[in-house]
PyMOL Python script that loads the backbone (N, CA, C, O; Angstrom):
from pymol import cmd

cmd.read_pdbstr("""\
ATOM      1  N   UNK A   1       7.778 -14.882   2.685  1.00  0.00           N
ATOM      2  CA  UNK A   1       6.781 -15.249   2.185  1.00  0.00           C
ATOM      3  C   UNK A   1       7.477 -17.125   1.849  1.00  0.00           C
ATOM      4  O   UNK A   1       8.114 -17.543   0.882  1.00  0.00           O
ATOM      5  N   UNK A   2       7.207 -17.535   2.553  1.00  0.00           N
ATOM      6  CA  UNK A   2       7.110 -19.180   1.755  1.00  0.00           C
ATOM      7  C   UNK A   2       6.342 -19.320   1.286  1.00  0.00           C
ATOM      8  O   UNK A   2       6.517 -19.796   0.164  1.00  0.00           O
ATOM      9  N   UNK A   3       5.301 -19.120   1.593  1.00  0.00           N
ATOM     10  CA  UNK A   3       4.022 -19.561   0.472  1.00  0.00           C
ATOM     11  C   UNK A   3       4.285 -19.129  -1.072  1.00  0.00           C
ATOM     12  O   UNK A   3       3.943 -19.684  -2.117  1.00  0.00           O
ATOM     13  N   UNK A   4       5.001 -17.965  -0.840  1.00  0.00           N
ATOM     14  CA  UNK A   4       5.191 -17.311  -2.756  1.00  0.00           C
ATOM     15  C   UNK A   4       6.318 -18.506  -3.158  1.00  0.00           C
ATOM     16  O   UNK A   4       6.252 -19.270  -4.121  1.00  0.00           O
ATOM     17  N   UNK A   5       7.420 -18.430  -2.077  1.00  0.00           N
ATOM     18  CA  UNK A   5       8.597 -19.280  -2.660  1.00  0.00           C
ATOM     19  C   UNK A   5       8.067 -21.039  -3.203  1.00  0.00           C
ATOM     20  O   UNK A   5       8.451 -21.705  -4.164  1.00  0.00           O
ATOM     21  N   UNK A   6       6.940 -21.391  -1.992  1.00  0.00           N
ATOM     22  CA  UNK A   6       6.340 -22.462  -2.413  1.00  0.00           C
ATOM     23  C   UNK A   6       5.570 -22.634  -3.727  1.00  0.00           C
ATOM     24  O   UNK A   6       5.626 -23.699  -4.341  1.00  0.00           O
ATOM     25  N   UNK A   7       4.890 -21.643  -4.137  1.00  0.00           N
ATOM     26  CA  UNK A   7       4.508 -21.268  -5.109  1.00  0.00           C
ATOM     27  C   UNK A   7       5.177 -21.393  -6.293  1.00  0.00           C
ATOM     28  O   UNK A   7       4.715 -22.014  -7.250  1.00  0.00           O
ATOM     29  N   UNK A   8       6.284 -20.819  -6.288  1.00  0.00           N
ATOM     30  CA  UNK A   8       7.410 -20.655  -7.266  1.00  0.00           C
ATOM     31  C   UNK A   8       7.605 -21.461  -7.559  1.00  0.00           C
ATOM     32  O   UNK A   8       7.260 -21.792  -8.694  1.00  0.00           O
ATOM     33  N   UNK A   9       8.551 -22.644  -6.413  1.00  0.00           N
ATOM     34  CA  UNK A   9       8.813 -23.712  -6.726  1.00  0.00           C
ATOM     35  C   UNK A   9       7.401 -25.129  -7.115  1.00  0.00           C
ATOM     36  O   UNK A   9       7.480 -26.355  -7.032  1.00  0.00           O
ATOM     37  N   UNK A  10       6.892 -24.731  -7.299  1.00  0.00           N
ATOM     38  CA  UNK A  10       5.635 -25.319  -7.602  1.00  0.00           C
ATOM     39  C   UNK A  10       5.301 -25.009  -9.298  1.00  0.00           C
ATOM     40  O   UNK A  10       4.558 -25.745  -9.948  1.00  0.00           O
ATOM     41  N   UNK A  11       5.899 -23.946  -9.805  1.00  0.00           N
ATOM     42  CA  UNK A  11       5.433 -23.449 -10.993  1.00  0.00           C
ATOM     43  C   UNK A  11       6.542 -23.820 -12.020  1.00  0.00           C
ATOM     44  O   UNK A  11       6.423 -23.672 -13.236  1.00  0.00           O
ATOM     45  N   UNK A  12       7.933 -24.456 -11.208  1.00  0.00           N
ATOM     46  CA  UNK A  12       8.615 -24.669 -11.889  1.00  0.00           C
ATOM     47  C   UNK A  12       8.598 -26.348 -13.002  1.00  0.00           C
ATOM     48  O   UNK A  12       9.232 -26.833 -13.939  1.00  0.00           O
ATOM     49  N   UNK A  13       7.721 -26.608 -12.330  1.00  0.00           N
ATOM     50  CA  UNK A  13       7.467 -28.036 -12.999  1.00  0.00           C
ATOM     51  C   UNK A  13       6.254 -28.036 -13.794  1.00  0.00           C
ATOM     52  O   UNK A  13       6.093 -28.943 -14.611  1.00  0.00           O
ATOM     53  N   UNK A  14       5.369 -27.113 -13.650  1.00  0.00           N
ATOM     54  CA  UNK A  14       4.209 -26.776 -14.260  1.00  0.00           C
ATOM     55  C   UNK A  14       4.585 -26.430 -15.800  1.00  0.00           C
ATOM     56  O   UNK A  14       5.721 -26.114 -16.152  1.00  0.00           O
ATOM     57  N   UNK A  15       3.646 -26.517 -16.530  1.00  0.00           N
ATOM     58  CA  UNK A  15       3.263 -26.040 -18.296  1.00  0.00           C
ATOM     59  C   UNK A  15       3.316 -24.750 -18.099  1.00  0.00           C
ATOM     60  O   UNK A  15       3.289 -24.124 -17.040  1.00  0.00           O
ATOM     61  N   UNK A  16       3.412 -24.293 -19.457  1.00  0.00           N
ATOM     62  CA  UNK A  16       4.209 -22.713 -19.782  1.00  0.00           C
ATOM     63  C   UNK A  16       2.492 -21.901 -19.393  1.00  0.00           C
ATOM     64  O   UNK A  16       2.393 -20.705 -19.116  1.00  0.00           O
ATOM     65  N   UNK A  17       1.655 -22.574 -19.440  1.00  0.00           N
ATOM     66  CA  UNK A  17       0.190 -21.935 -19.386  1.00  0.00           C
ATOM     67  C   UNK A  17      -0.400 -21.647 -18.112  1.00  0.00           C
ATOM     68  O   UNK A  17      -1.445 -21.001 -18.036  1.00  0.00           O
ATOM     69  N   UNK A  18       0.289 -22.147 -16.965  1.00  0.00           N
ATOM     70  CA  UNK A  18       0.391 -21.931 -15.394  1.00  0.00           C
ATOM     71  C   UNK A  18       1.175 -20.995 -15.099  1.00  0.00           C
ATOM     72  O   UNK A  18       0.801 -20.393 -14.092  1.00  0.00           O
ATOM     73  N   UNK A  19       2.236 -20.560 -15.611  1.00  0.00           N
ATOM     74  CA  UNK A  19       3.209 -19.968 -15.476  1.00  0.00           C
ATOM     75  C   UNK A  19       2.696 -18.488 -16.189  1.00  0.00           C
ATOM     76  O   UNK A  19       3.054 -17.486 -15.570  1.00  0.00           O
ATOM     77  N   UNK A  20       2.055 -18.311 -17.179  1.00  0.00           N
ATOM     78  CA  UNK A  20       1.736 -17.323 -17.826  1.00  0.00           C
ATOM     79  C   UNK A  20       0.680 -16.808 -17.304  1.00  0.00           C
ATOM     80  O   UNK A  20       0.600 -15.653 -17.721  1.00  0.00           O
ATOM     81  N   UNK A  21      -0.517 -17.149 -16.336  1.00  0.00           N
ATOM     82  CA  UNK A  21      -1.666 -17.178 -15.529  1.00  0.00           C
ATOM     83  C   UNK A  21      -1.116 -16.393 -14.339  1.00  0.00           C
ATOM     84  O   UNK A  21      -1.551 -15.347 -13.856  1.00  0.00           O
ATOM     85  N   UNK A  22      -0.122 -17.087 -13.996  1.00  0.00           N
ATOM     86  CA  UNK A  22       0.034 -16.051 -12.609  1.00  0.00           C
ATOM     87  C   UNK A  22       1.017 -15.232 -12.659  1.00  0.00           C
ATOM     88  O   UNK A  22       1.400 -14.577 -11.690  1.00  0.00           O
ATOM     89  N   UNK A  23       1.586 -15.189 -13.957  1.00  0.00           N
ATOM     90  CA  UNK A  23       2.410 -13.487 -14.303  1.00  0.00           C
ATOM     91  C   UNK A  23       1.182 -12.276 -14.514  1.00  0.00           C
ATOM     92  O   UNK A  23       1.046 -11.189 -13.953  1.00  0.00           O
ATOM     93  N   UNK A  24       0.265 -13.035 -15.690  1.00  0.00           N
ATOM     94  CA  UNK A  24      -0.675 -12.290 -16.161  1.00  0.00           C
ATOM     95  C   UNK A  24      -1.524 -11.398 -14.652  1.00  0.00           C
ATOM     96  O   UNK A  24      -1.727 -10.184 -14.656  1.00  0.00           O
ATOM     97  N   UNK A  25      -1.799 -12.059 -13.819  1.00  0.00           N
ATOM     98  CA  UNK A  25      -2.286 -11.780 -12.762  1.00  0.00           C
ATOM     99  C   UNK A  25      -1.365 -10.736 -11.906  1.00  0.00           C
ATOM    100  O   UNK A  25      -1.854  -9.761 -11.337  1.00  0.00           O
ATOM    101  N   UNK A  26       0.122 -11.079 -11.880  1.00  0.00           N
ATOM    102  CA  UNK A  26       1.065 -10.270 -11.105  1.00  0.00           C
ATOM    103  C   UNK A  26       1.040  -9.045 -12.138  1.00  0.00           C
ATOM    104  O   UNK A  26       0.807  -8.006 -11.520  1.00  0.00           O
ATOM    105  N   UNK A  27       1.173  -8.874 -13.241  1.00  0.00           N
ATOM    106  CA  UNK A  27       1.072  -7.906 -14.042  1.00  0.00           C
ATOM    107  C   UNK A  27      -0.487  -7.134 -13.916  1.00  0.00           C
ATOM    108  O   UNK A  27      -0.131  -5.988 -14.190  1.00  0.00           O
ATOM    109  N   UNK A  28      -1.272  -7.082 -13.790  1.00  0.00           N
ATOM    110  CA  UNK A  28      -2.575  -6.871 -13.801  1.00  0.00           C
ATOM    111  C   UNK A  28      -2.679  -6.230 -12.114  1.00  0.00           C
ATOM    112  O   UNK A  28      -3.076  -5.076 -11.953  1.00  0.00           O
ATOM    113  N   UNK A  29      -2.446  -6.746 -11.401  1.00  0.00           N
ATOM    114  CA  UNK A  29      -2.222  -6.159  -9.791  1.00  0.00           C
ATOM    115  C   UNK A  29      -1.230  -5.279  -9.806  1.00  0.00           C
ATOM    116  O   UNK A  29      -1.423  -4.549  -8.834  1.00  0.00           O
ATOM    117  N   UNK A  30      -0.184  -4.911 -10.426  1.00  0.00           N
ATOM    118  CA  UNK A  30       1.181  -3.873 -10.145  1.00  0.00           C
ATOM    119  C   UNK A  30       0.211  -2.807 -10.925  1.00  0.00           C
ATOM    120  O   UNK A  30      -0.213  -1.826 -10.315  1.00  0.00           O
ATOM    121  N   UNK A  31      -0.201  -3.091 -12.612  1.00  0.00           N
ATOM    122  CA  UNK A  31      -0.909  -1.661 -12.883  1.00  0.00           C
ATOM    123  C   UNK A  31      -1.607  -1.216 -12.219  1.00  0.00           C
ATOM    124  O   UNK A  31      -1.470  -0.007 -12.032  1.00  0.00           O
ATOM    125  N   UNK A  32      -2.869  -2.026 -11.412  1.00  0.00           N
ATOM    126  CA  UNK A  32      -3.971  -1.365 -10.764  1.00  0.00           C
ATOM    127  C   UNK A  32      -2.621  -0.252  -9.371  1.00  0.00           C
ATOM    128  O   UNK A  32      -2.609   0.943  -9.074  1.00  0.00           O
ATOM    129  N   UNK A  33      -1.987  -1.089  -9.045  1.00  0.00           N
ATOM    130  CA  UNK A  33      -1.452  -0.559  -7.987  1.00  0.00           C
ATOM    131  C   UNK A  33      -0.619   0.811  -8.227  1.00  0.00           C
ATOM    132  O   UNK A  33      -0.503   1.788  -7.487  1.00  0.00           O
ATOM    133  N   UNK A  34      -0.119   0.571  -9.417  1.00  0.00           N
ATOM    134  CA  UNK A  34       0.612   2.274  -9.953  1.00  0.00           C
ATOM    135  C   UNK A  34      -0.503   2.969 -10.262  1.00  0.00           C
ATOM    136  O   UNK A  34      -0.592   4.088  -9.757  1.00  0.00           O
ATOM    137  N   UNK A  35      -1.563   2.514 -11.114  1.00  0.00           N
ATOM    138  CA  UNK A  35      -2.369   3.612 -11.072  1.00  0.00           C
ATOM    139  C   UNK A  35      -3.167   4.232  -9.968  1.00  0.00           C
ATOM    140  O   UNK A  35      -3.734   5.281 -10.275  1.00  0.00           O
ATOM    141  N   UNK A  36      -3.308   3.841  -8.873  1.00  0.00           N
ATOM    142  CA  UNK A  36      -4.179   4.063  -7.602  1.00  0.00           C
ATOM    143  C   UNK A  36      -3.019   4.874  -6.983  1.00  0.00           C
ATOM    144  O   UNK A  36      -3.496   5.877  -6.452  1.00  0.00           O
ATOM    145  N   UNK A  37      -1.783   4.826  -6.860  1.00  0.00           N
ATOM    146  CA  UNK A  37      -0.625   5.683  -6.598  1.00  0.00           C
ATOM    147  C   UNK A  37      -0.537   6.950  -7.008  1.00  0.00           C
ATOM    148  O   UNK A  37      -0.349   7.916  -6.268  1.00  0.00           O
ATOM    149  N   UNK A  38      -0.687   6.977  -8.354  1.00  0.00           N
ATOM    150  CA  UNK A  38      -0.907   7.814  -9.492  1.00  0.00           C
ATOM    151  C   UNK A  38      -1.713   8.983  -9.263  1.00  0.00           C
ATOM    152  O   UNK A  38      -1.288  10.129  -9.112  1.00  0.00           O
ATOM    153  N   UNK A  39      -2.986   8.578  -9.250  1.00  0.00           N
ATOM    154  CA  UNK A  39      -4.190   8.612  -8.631  1.00  0.00           C
ATOM    155  C   UNK A  39      -3.853   9.344  -7.232  1.00  0.00           C
ATOM    156  O   UNK A  39      -4.095  10.550  -7.264  1.00  0.00           O
ATOM    157  N   UNK A  40      -3.420   8.930  -6.195  1.00  0.00           N
ATOM    158  CA  UNK A  40      -3.398   9.516  -5.129  1.00  0.00           C
ATOM    159  C   UNK A  40      -2.533  10.653  -4.727  1.00  0.00           C
ATOM    160  O   UNK A  40      -2.659  11.352  -3.721  1.00  0.00           O
ATOM    161  N   UNK A  41      -1.480  10.750  -5.822  1.00  0.00           N
ATOM    162  CA  UNK A  41      -0.344  11.939  -5.741  1.00  0.00           C
ATOM    163  C   UNK A  41      -1.225  12.835  -6.624  1.00  0.00           C
ATOM    164  O   UNK A  41      -1.316  14.062  -6.571  1.00  0.00           O
ATOM    165  N   UNK A  42      -1.664  12.243  -7.195  1.00  0.00           N
ATOM    166  CA  UNK A  42      -2.875  13.690  -7.920  1.00  0.00           C
ATOM    167  C   UNK A  42      -3.549  14.400  -7.348  1.00  0.00           C
ATOM    168  O   UNK A  42      -3.653  15.614  -7.522  1.00  0.00           O
ATOM    169  N   UNK A  43      -4.432  13.333  -6.124  1.00  0.00           N
ATOM    170  CA  UNK A  43      -5.441  13.918  -5.620  1.00  0.00           C
ATOM    171  C   UNK A  43      -4.546  14.796  -4.307  1.00  0.00           C
ATOM    172  O   UNK A  43      -5.025  15.910  -4.094  1.00  0.00           O
ATOM    173  N   UNK A  44      -3.340  14.426  -3.434  1.00  0.00           N
ATOM    174  CA  UNK A  44      -2.916  15.324  -2.930  1.00  0.00           C
ATOM    175  C   UNK A  44      -1.948  16.168  -3.484  1.00  0.00           C
ATOM    176  O   UNK A  44      -1.301  16.822  -2.666  1.00  0.00           O
ATOM    177  N   UNK A  45      -1.699  16.309  -4.615  1.00  0.00           N
ATOM    178  CA  UNK A  45      -1.101  17.587  -5.068  1.00  0.00           C
ATOM    179  C   UNK A  45      -2.022  18.615  -5.301  1.00  0.00           C
ATOM    180  O   UNK A  45      -1.449  19.673  -5.559  1.00  0.00           O
ATOM    181  N   UNK A  46      -3.151  18.680  -5.303  1.00  0.00           N
ATOM    182  CA  UNK A  46      -4.242  19.445  -5.171  1.00  0.00           C
ATOM    183  C   UNK A  46      -4.275  20.182  -4.218  1.00  0.00           C
ATOM    184  O   UNK A  46      -4.080  21.383  -4.409  1.00  0.00           O
ATOM    185  N   UNK A  47      -4.578  19.603  -2.677  1.00  0.00           N
ATOM    186  CA  UNK A  47      -4.618  20.090  -1.445  1.00  0.00           C
ATOM    187  C   UNK A  47      -3.457  21.046  -0.973  1.00  0.00           C
ATOM    188  O   UNK A  47      -2.269  20.730  -0.901  1.00  0.00           O
ATOM    189  N   UNK A  48      -3.989  22.230  -0.674  1.00  0.00           N
ATOM    190  CA  UNK A  48      -2.631  23.280  -0.346  1.00  0.00           C
ATOM    191  C   UNK A  48      -2.155  22.357   0.808  1.00  0.00           C
ATOM    192  O   UNK A  48      -2.657  21.272   1.098  1.00  0.00           O
ATOM    193  N   UNK A  49      -1.193  22.913   1.367  1.00  0.00           N
ATOM    194  CA  UNK A  49      -0.130  22.257   2.349  1.00  0.00           C
ATOM    195  C   UNK A  49      -1.186  23.042   3.825  1.00  0.00           C
ATOM    196  O   UNK A  49      -1.569  22.316   4.743  1.00  0.00           O
ATOM    197  N   UNK A  50      -1.465  24.354   3.798  1.00  0.00           N
ATOM    198  CA  UNK A  50      -2.483  24.836   4.814  1.00  0.00           C
ATOM    199  C   UNK A  50      -3.999  23.774   5.184  1.00  0.00           C
ATOM    200  O   UNK A  50      -4.177  23.426   6.352  1.00  0.00           O
ATOM    201  N   UNK A  51      -4.649  23.493   4.469  1.00  0.00           N
ATOM    202  CA  UNK A  51      -5.625  22.738   4.378  1.00  0.00           C
ATOM    203  C   UNK A  51      -5.372  21.145   4.894  1.00  0.00           C
ATOM    204  O   UNK A  51      -6.119  20.416   5.547  1.00  0.00           O
ATOM    205  N   UNK A  52      -4.031  20.896   4.347  1.00  0.00           N
ATOM    206  CA  UNK A  52      -3.550  19.484   4.987  1.00  0.00           C
ATOM    207  C   UNK A  52      -3.383  19.426   6.541  1.00  0.00           C
ATOM    208  O   UNK A  52      -3.628  18.420   7.208  1.00  0.00           O
ATOM    209  N   UNK A  53      -2.877  20.785   7.113  1.00  0.00           N
ATOM    210  CA  UNK A  53      -2.434  21.198   8.245  1.00  0.00           C
ATOM    211  C   UNK A  53      -3.402  20.658   8.805  1.00  0.00           C
ATOM    212  O   UNK A  53      -3.272  19.579   9.383  1.00  0.00           O
ATOM    213  N   UNK A  54      -4.836  21.464   8.721  1.00  0.00           N
ATOM    214  CA  UNK A  54      -6.023  21.621   9.182  1.00  0.00           C
ATOM    215  C   UNK A  54      -6.825  20.632   9.293  1.00  0.00           C
ATOM    216  O   UNK A  54      -7.687  20.645  10.172  1.00  0.00           O
ATOM    217  N   UNK A  55      -6.685  19.512   8.363  1.00  0.00           N
ATOM    218  CA  UNK A  55      -7.015  18.379   8.572  1.00  0.00           C
ATOM    219  C   UNK A  55      -6.426  17.118   9.346  1.00  0.00           C
ATOM    220  O   UNK A  55      -7.041  16.192   9.875  1.00  0.00           O
ATOM    221  N   UNK A  56      -4.920  17.372   9.250  1.00  0.00           N
ATOM    222  CA  UNK A  56      -4.150  16.222  10.079  1.00  0.00           C
ATOM    223  C   UNK A  56      -3.777  16.944  11.324  1.00  0.00           C
ATOM    224  O   UNK A  56      -3.281  16.114  12.085  1.00  0.00           O
ATOM    225  N   UNK A  57      -3.798  18.167  11.886  1.00  0.00           N
ATOM    226  CA  UNK A  57      -3.581  18.428  13.639  1.00  0.00           C
ATOM    227  C   UNK A  57      -4.312  18.058  14.407  1.00  0.00           C
ATOM    228  O   UNK A  57      -3.860  17.859  15.535  1.00  0.00           O
ATOM    229  N   UNK A  58      -5.762  17.800  14.154  1.00  0.00           N
ATOM    230  CA  UNK A  58      -6.513  17.521  14.944  1.00  0.00           C
ATOM    231  C   UNK A  58      -5.802  15.773  15.489  1.00  0.00           C
ATOM    232  O   UNK A  58      -5.458  15.464  16.630  1.00  0.00           O
ATOM    233  N   UNK A  59      -5.769  15.001  14.384  1.00  0.00           N
ATOM    234  CA  UNK A  59      -5.348  13.566  14.329  1.00  0.00           C
ATOM    235  C   UNK A  59      -3.929  13.340  15.103  1.00  0.00           C
ATOM    236  O   UNK A  59      -3.615  12.413  15.850  1.00  0.00           O
ATOM    237  N   UNK A  60      -3.144  14.515  14.678  1.00  0.00           N
ATOM    238  CA  UNK A  60      -1.607  14.212  14.978  1.00  0.00           C
ATOM    239  C   UNK A  60      -1.729  14.577  17.012  1.00  0.00           C
ATOM    240  O   UNK A  60      -1.084  13.897  17.810  1.00  0.00           O
ATOM    241  N   UNK A  61      -2.619  15.682  17.432  1.00  0.00           N
ATOM    242  CA  UNK A  61      -2.850  16.462  18.633  1.00  0.00           C
ATOM    243  C   UNK A  61      -3.767  14.861  19.543  1.00  0.00           C
ATOM    244  O   UNK A  61      -3.617  14.407  20.677  1.00  0.00           O
ATOM    245  N   UNK A  62      -4.277  14.615  18.892  1.00  0.00           N
ATOM    246  CA  UNK A  62      -4.803  13.124  19.483  1.00  0.00           C
ATOM    247  C   UNK A  62      -3.864  12.227  20.246  1.00  0.00           C
ATOM    248  O   UNK A  62      -3.872  11.758  21.384  1.00  0.00           O
ATOM    249  N   UNK A  63      -2.742  12.129  18.814  1.00  0.00           N
ATOM    250  CA  UNK A  63      -2.066  11.016  18.950  1.00  0.00           C
ATOM    251  C   UNK A  63      -0.683  11.254  20.331  1.00  0.00           C
ATOM    252  O   UNK A  63      -0.078  10.383  20.957  1.00  0.00           O
ATOM    253  N   UNK A  64      -0.562  12.847  20.416  1.00  0.00           N
ATOM    254  CA  UNK A  64       0.418  13.398  20.882  1.00  0.00           C
ATOM    255  C   UNK A  64      -0.244  13.653  22.193  1.00  0.00           C
ATOM    256  O   UNK A  64       0.504  13.805  23.159  1.00  0.00           O
ATOM    257  N   UNK A  65      -1.408  13.717  22.356  1.00  0.00           N
ATOM    258  CA  UNK A  65      -2.520  13.188  23.773  1.00  0.00           C
ATOM    259  C   UNK A  65      -2.343  11.687  24.645  1.00  0.00           C
ATOM    260  O   UNK A  65      -2.294  11.399  25.841  1.00  0.00           O
ATOM    261  N   UNK A  66      -2.289  11.044  23.578  1.00  0.00           N
ATOM    262  CA  UNK A  66      -2.058   9.243  23.750  1.00  0.00           C
ATOM    263  C   UNK A  66      -0.735   9.422  24.434  1.00  0.00           C
ATOM    264  O   UNK A  66      -0.458   9.180  25.609  1.00  0.00           O
ATOM    265  N   UNK A  67      -0.030   9.853  23.555  1.00  0.00           N
ATOM    266  CA  UNK A  67       1.501   9.629  24.205  1.00  0.00           C
ATOM    267  C   UNK A  67       1.715   9.941  25.941  1.00  0.00           C
ATOM    268  O   UNK A  67       1.940   9.266  26.946  1.00  0.00           O
ATOM    269  N   UNK A  68       1.525  11.197  25.647  1.00  0.00           N
ATOM    270  CA  UNK A  68       1.590  11.935  27.194  1.00  0.00           C
ATOM    271  C   UNK A  68       0.588  11.134  28.486  1.00  0.00           C
ATOM    272  O   UNK A  68       0.921  11.017  29.665  1.00  0.00           O
ATOM    273  N   UNK A  69      -0.696  10.651  27.854  1.00  0.00           N
ATOM    274  CA  UNK A  69      -1.657  10.236  28.655  1.00  0.00           C
ATOM    275  C   UNK A  69      -0.414   8.651  29.214  1.00  0.00           C
ATOM    276  O   UNK A  69      -0.083   8.636  30.400  1.00  0.00           O
ATOM    277  N   UNK A  70      -0.043   7.860  28.568  1.00  0.00           N
ATOM    278  CA  UNK A  70       0.296   6.555  28.456  1.00  0.00           C
ATOM    279  C   UNK A  70       1.830   6.496  28.937  1.00  0.00           C
ATOM    280  O   UNK A  70       2.356   5.443  29.299  1.00  0.00           O
ATOM    281  N   UNK A  71       2.554   7.855  28.901  1.00  0.00           N
ATOM    282  CA  UNK A  71       3.803   8.121  29.716  1.00  0.00           C
ATOM    283  C   UNK A  71       3.429   8.386  31.505  1.00  0.00           C
ATOM    284  O   UNK A  71       4.148   8.031  32.439  1.00  0.00           O
ATOM    285  N   UNK A  72       2.096   9.107  31.598  1.00  0.00           N
ATOM    286  CA  UNK A  72       2.325   9.744  32.940  1.00  0.00           C
ATOM    287  C   UNK A  72       1.404   8.350  33.904  1.00  0.00           C
ATOM    288  O   UNK A  72       1.328   8.327  35.132  1.00  0.00           O
ATOM    289  N   UNK A  73       0.890   7.463  33.110  1.00  0.00           N
ATOM    290  CA  UNK A  73       0.570   6.327  33.889  1.00  0.00           C
ATOM    291  C   UNK A  73       1.800   5.528  34.187  1.00  0.00           C
ATOM    292  O   UNK A  73       1.721   4.499  34.857  1.00  0.00           O
TER     293      UNK A  73
END
""", "prot")
cmd.dss("prot")
cmd.show_as("cartoon", "prot")
cmd.util.cbc("prot")
cmd.orient("prot")
């Protein structure tokens, strides 16, 4: 990620407020991501394995059928 390295390099000479601003954005995005992952785990914990399997099996079958059709061509 060269743009991030450039941003960090640009911030070295900047005043303290600019570094705090980007740190604040980083913390906010990290907290939102952690909460999102936590909510997803709570959501998937309530799904029984059988219902999850019945939901995913058509998708997996489609993927397998497409792989077979690509191999036969």
